[in-house]
A tleap script that builds the chain and sets N, CA, C and O, in Angstrom:
source leaprc.protein.ff14SB
mol = sequence {
  NMET ARG VAL SER GLU VAL MET THR ARG ASP
  VAL VAL VAL ALA HIE PRO ARG ASP THR ILE
  ARG GLN ALA ALA VAL THR MET ALA GLU ILE
  ASP ALA GLY VAL VAL PRO VAL GLY GLU ASN
  ASP ARG LEU VAL GLY MET LEU THR ASP ARG
  ASP ILE ALA VAL ARG ALA ILE ALA GLY GLY
  HIE GLY PRO GLU THR PRO ILE GLU ASP VAL
  MET SER LYS GLU VAL LYS TYR CYS PHE GLU
  ASP GLU ASP VAL ALA GLN VAL LEU GLU ASN
  LEU GLY ASN GLN GLN LEU ARG ARG LEU PRO
  VAL LEU ASP ARG ASP LYS ARG LEU ALA GLY
  ILE LEU SER LEU GLY ASP LEU ALA THR GLN
  ALA MET ASP GLY ALA ALA GLY PRO ALA LEU
  SER ASP ILE SER GLN PRO GLY GLY GLN HIE
  SER GLN SER HIE THR CVAL
}
set mol.1.N position { -35.419 158.408 5.238 }
set mol.1.CA position { -34.880 158.808 6.600 }
set mol.1.C position { -33.457 158.530 6.801 }
set mol.1.O position { -32.987 157.425 6.528 }
set mol.2.N position { -32.812 159.411 7.231 }
set mol.2.CA position { -31.200 159.174 7.512 }
set mol.2.C position { -30.963 158.739 9.025 }
set mol.2.O position { -31.580 159.097 10.029 }
set mol.3.N position { -29.941 157.906 8.903 }
set mol.3.CA position { -29.249 157.603 10.400 }
set mol.3.C position { -29.479 158.457 11.350 }
set mol.3.O position { -30.147 158.271 12.368 }
set mol.4.N position { -28.783 159.641 10.933 }
set mol.4.CA position { -28.752 160.781 12.006 }
set mol.4.C position { -29.851 161.181 12.816 }
set mol.4.O position { -29.791 161.613 13.967 }
set mol.5.N position { -30.973 160.980 12.036 }
set mol.5.CA position { -32.546 161.152 12.683 }
set mol.5.C position { -33.060 160.389 13.661 }
set mol.5.O position { -33.958 160.786 14.403 }
set mol.6.N position { -32.478 159.138 13.735 }
set mol.6.CA position { -32.897 157.970 14.926 }
set mol.6.C position { -31.714 157.639 15.742 }
set mol.6.O position { -31.884 156.870 16.688 }
set mol.7.N position { -30.694 158.049 15.538 }
set mol.7.CA position { -29.520 157.546 16.201 }
set mol.7.C position { -29.469 158.024 17.594 }
set mol.7.O position { -30.145 159.039 17.762 }
set mol.8.N position { -28.905 157.616 18.564 }
set mol.8.CA position { -28.536 157.955 19.916 }
set mol.8.C position { -27.193 158.717 19.834 }
set mol.8.O position { -26.168 158.166 19.433 }
set mol.9.N position { -27.245 160.111 20.262 }
set mol.9.CA position { -26.060 160.648 20.189 }
set mol.9.C position { -25.029 160.787 21.385 }
set mol.9.O position { -23.818 160.989 21.286 }
set mol.10.N position { -25.735 160.642 22.464 }
set mol.10.CA position { -24.948 160.853 23.743 }
set mol.10.C position { -24.298 159.451 24.114 }
set mol.10.O position { -24.861 158.600 24.803 }
set mol.11.N position { -23.246 159.354 23.653 }
set mol.11.CA position { -22.317 157.980 23.989 }
set mol.11.C position { -21.178 158.286 24.681 }
set mol.11.O position { -20.449 159.246 24.432 }
set mol.12.N position { -21.011 157.436 25.592 }
set mol.12.CA position { -19.800 156.991 26.494 }
set mol.12.C position { -18.743 156.215 25.859 }
set mol.12.O position { -19.000 155.057 25.531 }
set mol.13.N position { -17.564 156.714 25.639 }
set mol.13.CA position { -16.508 155.717 25.314 }
set mol.13.C position { -15.648 155.372 26.253 }
set mol.13.O position { -15.322 156.128 27.169 }
set mol.14.N position { -15.213 154.193 26.096 }
set mol.14.CA position { -14.256 153.721 27.162 }
set mol.14.C position { -12.782 153.591 26.466 }
set mol.14.O position { -12.707 153.796 25.254 }
set mol.15.N position { -11.755 153.296 27.115 }
set mol.15.CA position { -10.514 153.366 26.526 }
set mol.15.C position { -10.044 151.786 26.602 }
set mol.15.O position { -10.435 150.992 27.458 }
set mol.16.N position { -9.174 151.511 25.588 }
set mol.16.CA position { -8.703 150.060 25.592 }
set mol.16.C position { -8.233 149.363 26.763 }
set mol.16.O position { -8.417 148.171 27.009 }
set mol.17.N position { -7.437 150.439 27.663 }
set mol.17.CA position { -6.821 149.872 28.750 }
set mol.17.C position { -7.769 149.790 30.050 }
set mol.17.O position { -7.454 149.067 30.996 }
set mol.18.N position { -8.927 150.555 30.054 }
set mol.18.CA position { -9.827 150.475 31.121 }
set mol.18.C position { -10.093 149.096 31.243 }
set mol.18.O position { -9.909 148.323 30.302 }
set mol.19.N position { -10.605 148.665 32.576 }
set mol.19.CA position { -10.800 147.140 32.904 }
set mol.19.C position { -12.075 147.015 32.515 }
set mol.19.O position { -12.818 147.957 32.239 }
set mol.20.N position { -12.418 145.598 32.477 }
set mol.20.CA position { -13.624 145.289 32.242 }
set mol.20.C position { -14.802 145.551 33.187 }
set mol.20.O position { -15.995 145.629 32.895 }
set mol.21.N position { -14.191 145.674 34.425 }
set mol.21.CA position { -15.067 145.950 35.736 }
set mol.21.C position { -15.382 147.449 35.395 }
set mol.21.O position { -16.560 147.798 35.465 }
set mol.22.N position { -14.468 148.323 35.046 }
set mol.22.CA position { -14.963 149.757 34.776 }
set mol.22.C position { -15.965 149.775 33.676 }
set mol.22.O position { -16.880 150.598 33.663 }
set mol.23.N position { -15.819 148.973 32.853 }
set mol.23.CA position { -16.693 149.085 31.603 }
set mol.23.C position { -18.106 148.396 32.040 }
set mol.23.O position { -19.069 148.837 31.413 }
set mol.24.N position { -18.361 147.508 32.893 }
set mol.24.CA position { -19.334 147.044 33.523 }
set mol.24.C position { -19.986 147.825 34.182 }
set mol.24.O position { -21.209 147.766 34.052 }
set mol.25.N position { -19.393 148.840 35.128 }
set mol.25.CA position { -19.983 150.016 36.071 }
set mol.25.C position { -20.363 150.826 35.067 }
set mol.25.O position { -21.429 151.409 35.261 }
set mol.26.N position { -19.803 151.039 34.040 }
set mol.26.CA position { -20.263 152.332 33.153 }
set mol.26.C position { -21.538 151.691 32.409 }
set mol.26.O position { -22.473 152.451 32.159 }
set mol.27.N position { -21.612 150.615 32.117 }
set mol.27.CA position { -22.838 149.932 31.211 }
set mol.27.C position { -23.827 150.082 32.452 }
set mol.27.O position { -24.851 150.698 32.154 }
set mol.28.N position { -23.754 149.670 33.735 }
set mol.28.CA position { -24.776 149.655 34.572 }
set mol.28.C position { -25.233 151.362 34.751 }
set mol.28.O position { -26.403 151.731 34.654 }
set mol.29.N position { -24.269 152.139 34.981 }
set mol.29.CA position { -24.876 153.693 35.195 }
set mol.29.C position { -25.587 154.296 33.910 }
set mol.29.O position { -26.514 155.094 34.050 }
set mol.30.N position { -25.171 153.932 32.748 }
set mol.30.CA position { -25.866 154.453 31.533 }
set mol.30.C position { -26.918 153.490 31.155 }
set mol.30.O position { -27.591 153.810 30.175 }
set mol.31.N position { -27.207 152.320 31.767 }
set mol.31.CA position { -28.250 151.273 31.405 }
set mol.31.C position { -28.054 150.848 29.827 }
set mol.31.O position { -28.970 150.929 29.009 }
set mol.32.N position { -26.876 150.436 29.553 }
set mol.32.CA position { -26.662 150.138 28.294 }
set mol.32.C position { -25.775 148.708 28.061 }
set mol.32.O position { -24.720 148.569 28.680 }
set mol.33.N position { -26.193 147.799 27.264 }
set mol.33.CA position { -25.215 146.622 27.249 }
set mol.33.C position { -24.065 146.856 25.941 }
set mol.33.O position { -23.739 145.893 25.246 }
set mol.34.N position { -23.610 147.974 25.746 }
set mol.34.CA position { -22.476 148.191 24.917 }
set mol.34.C position { -22.051 149.229 25.233 }
set mol.34.O position { -22.684 150.180 25.690 }
set mol.35.N position { -20.584 149.126 24.953 }
set mol.35.CA position { -19.758 150.779 24.874 }
set mol.35.C position { -18.848 150.612 23.988 }
set mol.35.O position { -18.223 149.564 23.827 }
set mol.36.N position { -18.694 151.753 23.277 }
set mol.36.CA position { -17.549 151.834 22.125 }
set mol.36.C position { -16.325 151.985 22.851 }
set mol.36.O position { -16.264 152.548 23.945 }
set mol.37.N position { -15.218 151.418 22.167 }
set mol.37.CA position { -13.822 151.697 22.677 }
set mol.37.C position { -12.979 152.776 21.722 }
set mol.37.O position { -12.841 152.664 20.504 }
set mol.38.N position { -12.671 153.399 22.207 }
set mol.38.CA position { -11.858 154.640 21.516 }
set mol.38.C position { -10.572 155.026 21.931 }
set mol.38.O position { -10.451 155.066 23.155 }
set mol.39.N position { -9.474 155.351 21.209 }
set mol.39.CA position { -8.278 155.733 21.478 }
set mol.39.C position { -7.912 156.747 20.441 }
set mol.39.O position { -8.131 156.468 19.262 }
set mol.40.N position { -7.422 157.796 20.732 }
set mol.40.CA position { -6.693 158.825 19.987 }
set mol.40.C position { -7.864 159.478 18.950 }
set mol.40.O position { -7.813 159.819 17.769 }
set mol.41.N position { -8.818 159.484 19.846 }
set mol.41.CA position { -10.093 160.171 18.705 }
set mol.41.C position { -10.805 158.943 17.636 }
set mol.41.O position { -11.623 159.215 16.757 }
set mol.42.N position { -10.432 157.943 17.856 }
set mol.42.CA position { -10.737 156.951 16.845 }
set mol.42.C position { -11.389 155.738 17.677 }
set mol.42.O position { -11.053 155.421 18.818 }
set mol.43.N position { -12.380 155.121 16.904 }
set mol.43.CA position { -13.125 154.020 17.140 }
set mol.43.C position { -12.097 152.799 16.964 }
set mol.43.O position { -11.642 152.492 15.862 }
set mol.44.N position { -11.777 152.137 18.151 }
set mol.44.CA position { -10.632 150.877 18.037 }
set mol.44.C position { -11.537 149.511 18.390 }
set mol.44.O position { -10.959 148.426 18.333 }
set mol.45.N position { -12.888 149.558 18.738 }
set mol.45.CA position { -13.387 148.335 19.048 }
set mol.45.C position { -14.766 148.529 19.897 }
set mol.45.O position { -15.123 149.630 20.316 }
set mol.46.N position { -15.385 147.506 20.066 }
set mol.46.CA position { -16.498 147.732 21.053 }
set mol.46.C position { -16.750 146.486 21.963 }
set mol.46.O position { -16.485 145.328 21.639 }
set mol.47.N position { -17.236 146.843 23.013 }
set mol.47.CA position { -17.221 146.029 24.078 }
set mol.47.C position { -18.869 145.567 24.468 }
set mol.47.O position { -19.606 146.536 24.647 }
set mol.48.N position { -19.261 144.741 24.557 }
set mol.48.CA position { -20.827 144.258 24.954 }
set mol.48.C position { -20.707 143.655 26.191 }
set mol.48.O position { -19.670 143.073 26.510 }
set mol.49.N position { -21.796 143.748 27.014 }
set mol.49.CA position { -22.078 142.687 28.031 }
set mol.49.C position { -21.927 141.395 27.845 }
set mol.49.O position { -21.555 140.644 28.746 }
set mol.50.N position { -22.234 140.967 26.513 }
set mol.50.CA position { -21.953 139.675 26.175 }
set mol.50.C position { -20.468 139.340 25.971 }
set mol.50.O position { -20.077 138.181 26.105 }
set mol.51.N position { -19.718 140.248 25.680 }
set mol.51.CA position { -18.234 139.981 25.534 }
set mol.51.C position { -17.704 139.863 26.927 }
set mol.51.O position { -16.733 139.134 27.128 }
set mol.52.N position { -18.211 140.460 27.812 }
set mol.52.CA position { -17.806 140.393 29.451 }
set mol.52.C position { -18.087 138.952 29.591 }
set mol.52.O position { -17.148 138.178 29.780 }
set mol.53.N position { -19.281 138.535 29.514 }
set mol.53.CA position { -19.860 137.225 30.064 }
set mol.53.C position { -19.050 136.257 29.365 }
set mol.53.O position { -18.365 135.481 30.031 }
set mol.54.N position { -19.044 136.205 28.046 }
set mol.54.CA position { -18.438 134.947 27.169 }
set mol.54.C position { -17.164 135.024 26.947 }
set mol.54.O position { -16.546 133.988 27.193 }
set mol.55.N position { -16.471 136.045 26.504 }
set mol.55.CA position { -15.103 136.158 26.440 }
set mol.55.C position { -14.231 136.329 27.681 }
set mol.55.O position { -13.114 135.818 27.764 }
set mol.56.N position { -14.746 137.014 28.571 }
set mol.56.CA position { -13.962 137.430 29.775 }
set mol.56.C position { -14.274 136.412 30.851 }
set mol.56.O position { -13.520 135.465 31.076 }
set mol.57.N position { -15.280 136.601 31.440 }
set mol.57.CA position { -15.548 135.749 32.477 }
set mol.57.C position { -15.534 134.052 32.181 }
set mol.57.O position { -14.916 133.292 32.927 }
set mol.58.N position { -16.144 133.670 31.235 }
set mol.58.CA position { -16.217 132.356 30.903 }
set mol.58.C position { -14.909 131.757 30.359 }
set mol.58.O position { -14.630 130.559 30.302 }
set mol.59.N position { -14.101 132.874 29.942 }
set mol.59.CA position { -12.796 132.582 29.428 }
set mol.59.C position { -11.673 132.560 30.569 }
set mol.59.O position { -10.490 132.232 30.477 }
set mol.60.N position { -12.298 132.944 31.511 }
set mol.60.CA position { -11.502 132.790 32.780 }
set mol.60.C position { -10.598 134.033 33.207 }
set mol.60.O position { -9.624 133.998 33.959 }
set mol.61.N position { -11.125 135.102 32.579 }
set mol.61.CA position { -10.461 136.526 32.811 }
set mol.61.C position { -11.209 137.024 34.191 }
set mol.61.O position { -12.360 136.774 34.549 }
set mol.62.N position { -10.282 137.743 34.800 }
set mol.62.CA position { -10.974 138.394 36.124 }
set mol.62.C position { -11.349 140.032 35.687 }
set mol.62.O position { -11.261 140.443 34.530 }
set mol.63.N position { -11.740 140.787 36.748 }
set mol.63.CA position { -12.296 142.085 36.414 }
set mol.63.C position { -11.437 142.879 36.026 }
set mol.63.O position { -11.744 143.691 35.153 }
set mol.64.N position { -10.215 142.859 36.536 }
set mol.64.CA position { -9.086 143.672 36.230 }
set mol.64.C position { -8.448 143.538 34.897 }
set mol.64.O position { -7.391 144.129 34.677 }
set mol.65.N position { -8.998 142.825 34.019 }
set mol.65.CA position { -8.926 142.335 32.756 }
set mol.65.C position { -8.770 143.645 31.862 }
set mol.65.O position { -9.718 144.420 31.985 }
set mol.66.N position { -7.845 144.013 31.057 }
set mol.66.CA position { -8.232 145.142 30.283 }
set mol.66.C position { -9.265 144.729 28.981 }
set mol.66.O position { -9.437 143.626 28.462 }
set mol.67.N position { -9.847 145.976 28.681 }
set mol.67.CA position { -11.141 145.803 27.590 }
set mol.67.C position { -10.528 145.357 26.470 }
set mol.67.O position { -11.206 144.607 25.768 }
set mol.68.N position { -9.110 145.688 26.007 }
set mol.68.CA position { -8.820 145.508 24.812 }
set mol.68.C position { -8.457 144.087 24.561 }
set mol.68.O position { -8.284 143.621 23.434 }
set mol.69.N position { -8.340 143.353 25.799 }
set mol.69.CA position { -7.937 141.692 25.745 }
set mol.69.C position { -9.790 140.935 25.265 }
set mol.69.O position { -9.932 139.803 24.803 }
set mol.70.N position { -10.615 141.629 25.460 }
set mol.70.CA position { -11.742 140.792 25.196 }
set mol.70.C position { -12.837 141.695 24.285 }
set mol.70.O position { -13.830 141.128 23.829 }
set mol.71.N position { -12.649 142.860 24.088 }
set mol.71.CA position { -13.438 143.594 22.951 }
set mol.71.C position { -13.580 143.066 21.508 }
set mol.71.O position { -12.687 142.427 20.951 }
set mol.72.N position { -14.497 143.306 21.070 }
set mol.72.CA position { -14.557 142.952 19.378 }
set mol.72.C position { -13.739 144.101 18.547 }
set mol.72.O position { -14.103 145.276 18.591 }
set mol.73.N position { -12.671 143.697 17.830 }
set mol.73.CA position { -11.979 144.439 17.238 }
set mol.73.C position { -12.315 144.784 15.830 }
set mol.73.O position { -12.036 145.850 15.282 }
set mol.74.N position { -12.909 143.828 15.327 }
set mol.74.CA position { -13.443 144.143 14.093 }
set mol.74.C position { -14.840 144.646 14.195 }
set mol.74.O position { -15.739 143.849 14.467 }
set mol.75.N position { -15.119 146.047 13.975 }
set mol.75.CA position { -16.075 146.892 14.344 }
set mol.75.C position { -16.994 146.929 12.919 }
set mol.75.O position { -16.306 146.992 11.900 }
set mol.76.N position { -17.942 146.908 12.791 }
set mol.76.CA position { -18.937 146.964 11.772 }
set mol.76.C position { -19.394 148.533 12.170 }
set mol.76.O position { -19.418 148.877 13.352 }
set mol.77.N position { -19.731 149.394 11.151 }
set mol.77.CA position { -20.210 150.549 11.610 }
set mol.77.C position { -21.216 151.285 10.318 }
set mol.77.O position { -21.259 150.682 9.246 }
set mol.78.N position { -21.884 152.392 10.450 }
set mol.78.CA position { -22.570 152.975 9.231 }
set mol.78.C position { -22.101 154.513 9.493 }
set mol.78.O position { -21.339 154.863 10.394 }
set mol.79.N position { -22.575 155.175 8.736 }
set mol.79.CA position { -22.436 156.407 8.661 }
set mol.79.C position { -23.569 157.419 8.964 }
set mol.79.O position { -24.689 156.970 8.722 }
set mol.80.N position { -23.531 158.507 9.373 }
set mol.80.CA position { -24.690 159.056 9.998 }
set mol.80.C position { -25.560 159.751 8.587 }
set mol.80.O position { -26.699 160.199 8.717 }
set mol.81.N position { -24.977 159.753 7.532 }
set mol.81.CA position { -25.746 160.426 6.593 }
set mol.81.C position { -26.403 159.129 5.735 }
set mol.81.O position { -27.014 159.491 4.729 }
set mol.82.N position { -26.375 157.804 5.956 }
set mol.82.CA position { -26.812 156.623 5.335 }
set mol.82.C position { -28.323 156.510 5.442 }
set mol.82.O position { -28.919 157.067 6.364 }
set mol.83.N position { -28.893 155.865 4.600 }
set mol.83.CA position { -30.521 155.743 4.460 }
set mol.83.C position { -30.669 154.736 5.574 }
set mol.83.O position { -29.780 153.887 5.635 }
set mol.84.N position { -31.616 154.685 6.443 }
set mol.84.CA position { -32.158 153.926 7.411 }
set mol.84.C position { -32.417 152.376 6.811 }
set mol.84.O position { -31.930 151.335 7.252 }
set mol.85.N position { -33.317 152.536 5.687 }
set mol.85.CA position { -33.639 151.134 5.023 }
set mol.85.C position { -32.528 150.458 4.846 }
set mol.85.O position { -32.599 149.254 5.091 }
set mol.86.N position { -31.394 150.935 4.447 }
set mol.86.CA position { -30.217 150.209 3.878 }
set mol.86.C position { -29.713 149.732 5.095 }
set mol.86.O position { -29.562 148.511 5.153 }
set mol.87.N position { -29.369 150.498 6.238 }
set mol.87.CA position { -28.771 150.130 7.475 }
set mol.87.C position { -29.633 148.879 8.058 }
set mol.87.O position { -29.084 147.872 8.507 }
set mol.88.N position { -30.799 149.022 8.011 }
set mol.88.CA position { -31.622 147.871 8.653 }
set mol.88.C position { -31.285 146.377 7.865 }
set mol.88.O position { -30.979 145.304 8.385 }
set mol.89.N position { -31.426 146.659 6.671 }
set mol.89.CA position { -31.042 145.412 5.940 }
set mol.89.C position { -29.494 144.850 6.205 }
set mol.89.O position { -29.304 143.634 6.240 }
set mol.90.N position { -28.519 145.689 6.369 }
set mol.90.CA position { -27.287 145.334 6.717 }
set mol.90.C position { -27.281 144.872 8.356 }
set mol.90.O position { -26.530 143.935 8.625 }
set mol.91.N position { -27.950 145.379 9.298 }
set mol.91.CA position { -28.115 144.730 10.641 }
set mol.91.C position { -28.568 143.344 10.416 }
set mol.91.O position { -28.015 142.430 11.028 }
set mol.92.N position { -29.608 143.094 9.520 }
set mol.92.CA position { -30.126 141.772 9.614 }
set mol.92.C position { -29.211 140.734 8.825 }
set mol.92.O position { -29.032 139.575 9.198 }
set mol.93.N position { -28.739 141.222 7.854 }
set mol.93.CA position { -27.584 140.328 7.259 }
set mol.93.C position { -26.307 139.949 8.067 }
set mol.93.O position { -25.728 138.865 8.004 }
set mol.94.N position { -25.942 141.084 8.886 }
set mol.94.CA position { -24.693 140.682 9.724 }
set mol.94.C position { -25.176 140.135 11.104 }
set mol.94.O position { -24.351 139.616 11.857 }
set mol.95.N position { -26.480 140.235 11.455 }
set mol.95.CA position { -26.974 139.752 12.636 }
set mol.95.C position { -26.358 140.337 13.827 }
set mol.95.O position { -25.898 139.694 14.771 }
set mol.96.N position { -26.393 141.811 13.687 }
set mol.96.CA position { -26.220 142.850 14.595 }
set mol.96.C position { -27.153 143.691 14.978 }
set mol.96.O position { -27.816 144.233 14.094 }
set mol.97.N position { -27.442 144.019 16.473 }
set mol.97.CA position { -28.531 144.582 17.070 }
set mol.97.C position { -28.114 146.137 17.324 }
set mol.97.O position { -28.886 146.981 17.780 }
set mol.98.N position { -26.977 146.332 17.010 }
set mol.98.CA position { -26.565 147.920 17.155 }
set mol.98.C position { -25.163 148.173 16.377 }
set mol.98.O position { -24.245 147.355 16.329 }
set mol.99.N position { -25.168 149.308 15.848 }
set mol.99.CA position { -23.810 149.879 14.976 }
set mol.99.C position { -23.730 151.271 15.661 }
set mol.99.O position { -24.646 152.036 15.962 }
set mol.100.N position { -22.097 151.423 15.864 }
set mol.100.CA position { -21.395 152.969 16.035 }
set mol.100.C position { -21.879 153.513 14.870 }
set mol.100.O position { -21.985 152.875 13.822 }
set mol.101.N position { -22.181 154.684 15.013 }
set mol.101.CA position { -22.313 155.853 13.705 }
set mol.101.C position { -21.153 156.654 13.561 }
set mol.101.O position { -20.896 157.434 14.477 }
set mol.102.N position { -20.585 156.613 12.812 }
set mol.102.CA position { -19.460 157.527 12.256 }
set mol.102.C position { -19.990 158.816 11.467 }
set mol.102.O position { -21.117 158.824 10.973 }
set mol.103.N position { -19.230 159.762 11.387 }
set mol.103.CA position { -19.491 160.989 10.482 }
set mol.103.C position { -18.226 160.521 9.451 }
set mol.103.O position { -17.408 159.625 9.656 }
set mol.104.N position { -18.334 161.431 8.259 }
set mol.104.CA position { -17.507 161.133 7.222 }
set mol.104.C position { -16.134 161.147 7.223 }
set mol.104.O position { -15.495 160.692 6.274 }
set mol.105.N position { -15.516 161.719 8.387 }
set mol.105.CA position { -14.416 161.806 8.898 }
set mol.105.C position { -13.887 160.650 9.692 }
set mol.105.O position { -12.702 160.631 10.028 }
set mol.106.N position { -14.786 159.606 10.032 }
set mol.106.CA position { -14.698 158.458 10.717 }
set mol.106.C position { -14.532 158.566 12.279 }
set mol.106.O position { -14.055 157.664 12.968 }
set mol.107.N position { -14.905 159.573 12.675 }
set mol.107.CA position { -15.363 159.974 14.063 }
set mol.107.C position { -16.635 159.442 14.555 }
set mol.107.O position { -17.619 159.404 13.816 }
set mol.108.N position { -16.666 159.015 15.809 }
set mol.108.CA position { -17.982 158.529 16.439 }
set mol.108.C position { -18.817 159.556 16.510 }
set mol.108.O position { -18.375 160.584 17.023 }
set mol.109.N position { -20.291 159.538 15.993 }
set mol.109.CA position { -21.208 160.552 16.228 }
set mol.109.C position { -22.112 159.835 16.962 }
set mol.109.O position { -22.799 160.551 17.691 }
set mol.110.N position { -22.344 158.672 17.017 }
set mol.110.CA position { -23.493 158.138 17.926 }
set mol.110.C position { -23.609 156.582 18.023 }
set mol.110.O position { -22.571 155.955 17.813 }
set mol.111.N position { -24.682 155.921 18.301 }
set mol.111.CA position { -24.884 154.577 18.286 }
set mol.111.C position { -26.357 154.453 17.663 }
set mol.111.O position { -27.246 155.279 17.874 }
set mol.112.N position { -26.481 153.405 16.935 }
set mol.112.CA position { -27.985 153.193 16.200 }
set mol.112.C position { -28.252 151.920 16.624 }
set mol.112.O position { -27.523 150.978 16.314 }
set mol.113.N position { -29.353 151.790 17.390 }
set mol.113.CA position { -29.753 150.235 18.022 }
set mol.113.C position { -30.868 149.877 17.271 }
set mol.113.O position { -31.450 150.764 16.646 }
set mol.114.N position { -31.324 148.565 17.218 }
set mol.114.CA position { -32.473 147.978 16.594 }
set mol.114.C position { -33.692 148.599 17.409 }
set mol.114.O position { -34.817 148.635 16.912 }
set mol.115.N position { -33.448 149.032 18.543 }
set mol.115.CA position { -34.522 149.976 19.500 }
set mol.115.C position { -34.812 151.091 18.895 }
set mol.115.O position { -35.947 151.463 18.595 }
set mol.116.N position { -33.737 151.694 18.683 }
set mol.116.CA position { -33.934 153.163 17.859 }
set mol.116.C position { -34.909 153.150 16.907 }
set mol.116.O position { -35.883 153.892 16.788 }
set mol.117.N position { -34.409 151.878 15.982 }
set mol.117.CA position { -35.126 151.700 14.453 }
set mol.117.C position { -36.558 151.336 14.681 }
set mol.117.O position { -37.459 151.795 13.978 }
set mol.118.N position { -36.776 150.442 15.747 }
set mol.118.CA position { -38.251 149.921 16.187 }
set mol.118.C position { -39.092 151.084 16.496 }
set mol.118.O position { -40.221 151.251 16.035 }
set mol.119.N position { -38.435 151.945 17.365 }
set mol.119.CA position { -39.498 152.949 17.808 }
set mol.119.C position { -39.377 154.352 17.021 }
set mol.119.O position { -40.214 155.224 17.251 }
set mol.120.N position { -38.592 154.519 16.320 }
set mol.120.CA position { -38.535 155.975 15.510 }
set mol.120.C position { -38.399 156.005 14.097 }
set mol.120.O position { -38.675 156.996 13.420 }
set mol.121.N position { -37.914 154.773 13.578 }
set mol.121.CA position { -38.135 154.674 12.096 }
set mol.121.C position { -39.355 154.277 11.684 }
set mol.121.O position { -40.343 154.321 12.418 }
set mol.122.N position { -39.373 153.756 10.172 }
set mol.122.CA position { -40.460 153.224 9.463 }
set mol.122.C position { -41.293 152.308 10.137 }
set mol.122.O position { -40.853 151.540 10.992 }
set mol.123.N position { -42.700 152.360 9.728 }
set mol.123.CA position { -43.432 151.259 10.697 }
set mol.123.C position { -43.165 150.109 10.064 }
set mol.123.O position { -43.148 149.929 8.846 }
set mol.124.N position { -42.895 149.100 11.178 }
set mol.124.CA position { -42.710 147.786 11.142 }
set mol.124.C position { -41.524 147.177 10.188 }
set mol.124.O position { -41.468 145.991 9.862 }
set mol.125.N position { -40.446 148.338 9.735 }
set mol.125.CA position { -39.287 147.797 9.113 }
set mol.125.C position { -38.257 147.391 9.905 }
set mol.125.O position { -37.177 147.199 9.346 }
set mol.126.N position { -38.355 147.192 11.243 }
set mol.126.CA position { -37.360 146.730 12.062 }
set mol.126.C position { -37.508 145.181 12.115 }
set mol.126.O position { -36.534 144.434 12.213 }
set mol.127.N position { -38.714 144.781 12.050 }
set mol.127.CA position { -39.348 143.327 12.121 }
set mol.127.C position { -38.363 142.482 11.393 }
set mol.127.O position { -37.670 141.679 12.018 }
set mol.128.N position { -38.260 142.626 10.045 }
set mol.128.CA position { -37.404 141.696 9.330 }
set mol.128.C position { -36.015 141.358 9.634 }
set mol.128.O position { -35.463 140.258 9.610 }
set mol.129.N position { -35.447 142.786 9.992 }
set mol.129.CA position { -33.962 142.681 10.509 }
set mol.129.C position { -33.896 141.721 11.842 }
set mol.129.O position { -33.061 140.854 12.101 }
set mol.130.N position { -34.983 142.125 12.573 }
set mol.130.CA position { -34.900 141.543 14.144 }
set mol.130.C position { -35.182 140.011 13.703 }
set mol.130.O position { -34.502 139.210 14.344 }
set mol.131.N position { -35.951 139.504 12.844 }
set mol.131.CA position { -35.951 138.024 12.442 }
set mol.131.C position { -34.531 137.380 12.069 }
set mol.131.O position { -33.982 136.356 12.475 }
set mol.132.N position { -34.150 138.331 11.172 }
set mol.132.CA position { -32.510 137.901 10.657 }
set mol.132.C position { -31.574 137.720 11.696 }
set mol.132.O position { -30.831 136.746 11.825 }
set mol.133.N position { -31.647 138.704 12.428 }
set mol.133.CA position { -30.674 138.947 13.657 }
set mol.133.C position { -30.931 137.686 14.582 }
set mol.133.O position { -29.961 137.096 15.057 }
set mol.134.N position { -32.180 137.280 14.834 }
set mol.134.CA position { -32.339 136.454 15.744 }
set mol.134.C position { -32.062 134.802 15.338 }
set mol.134.O position { -32.280 133.878 16.122 }
set mol.135.N position { -31.691 134.688 14.354 }
set mol.135.CA position { -31.273 133.409 13.543 }
set mol.135.C position { -30.020 132.809 14.474 }
set mol.135.O position { -29.058 133.524 14.755 }
set mol.136.N position { -30.129 131.448 14.916 }
set mol.136.CA position { -28.917 130.904 15.728 }
set mol.136.C position { -27.642 130.923 14.809 }
set mol.136.O position { -27.746 130.803 13.589 }
set mol.137.N position { -26.302 131.096 15.516 }
set mol.137.CA position { -25.070 131.156 14.935 }
set mol.137.C position { -24.783 132.379 14.040 }
set mol.137.O position { -25.339 133.417 14.399 }
set mol.138.N position { -23.944 132.440 12.840 }
set mol.138.CA position { -23.833 133.417 12.223 }
set mol.138.C position { -22.188 133.877 12.509 }
set mol.138.O position { -21.389 133.296 13.243 }
set mol.139.N position { -22.006 134.859 11.852 }
set mol.139.CA position { -20.497 135.290 12.020 }
set mol.139.C position { -19.984 135.913 13.211 }
set mol.139.O position { -18.785 135.971 13.485 }
set mol.140.N position { -21.001 136.418 13.975 }
set mol.140.CA position { -20.878 137.106 15.406 }
set mol.140.C position { -21.086 136.193 16.540 }
set mol.140.O position { -21.057 136.535 17.722 }
set mol.141.N position { -21.323 134.865 16.041 }
set mol.141.CA position { -21.690 133.904 17.495 }
set mol.141.C position { -20.353 133.730 18.063 }
set mol.141.O position { -19.344 133.687 17.360 }
set mol.142.N position { -20.348 133.616 19.517 }
set mol.142.CA position { -19.347 133.515 20.207 }
set mol.142.C position { -19.212 132.262 21.050 }
set mol.142.O position { -18.591 132.126 22.105 }
set mol.143.N position { -19.984 131.294 20.307 }
set mol.143.CA position { -19.894 130.059 21.094 }
set mol.143.C position { -18.468 129.259 20.897 }
set mol.143.O position { -18.149 128.331 21.640 }
set mol.144.N position { -17.755 129.665 19.949 }
set mol.144.CA position { -16.495 129.196 19.770 }
set mol.144.C position { -15.389 129.841 20.558 }
set mol.144.O position { -14.231 129.455 20.395 }
set mol.145.N position { -15.676 130.778 21.381 }
set mol.145.CA position { -14.662 131.590 21.980 }
set mol.145.C position { -14.416 130.916 23.557 }
set mol.145.O position { -13.523 131.317 24.303 }
set mol.146.N position { -15.088 130.154 23.801 }
set mol.146.CA position { -15.048 129.309 25.295 }
set mol.146.C position { -14.354 128.200 25.579 }
set mol.146.O position { -14.422 127.700 26.701 }
savepdb mol mol.pdb
quit
């Protein structure tokens, strides 16, 4: 099964100079905990509700802070034509719950979440990835940013 068969295609993209308040309102409107950040038709970062809470608010930043000040700039991604099993393994190894999905021209095509994989992909295949993702710490831990 390919990523394109299970990913979410309808993705709202924020601009790096949008404020974290605007991003939080967008997240509430679309009922999502993440928004890709793009500029000039390219993905330049990801902003999660956790980034807002831990990097922004706990770090003393106000609601008018630009997204680019608190977003994750090193973005892991997958391609829409990749095999789901490989991406699941990568999610677990990297302790990520979601990845932006790019086409081979490196343009945003969608978002792939662990939830997408759990509900639409192979029976039970998301379980081991969730177990790996749920381990404390890891390279994406934000405990050092406060």
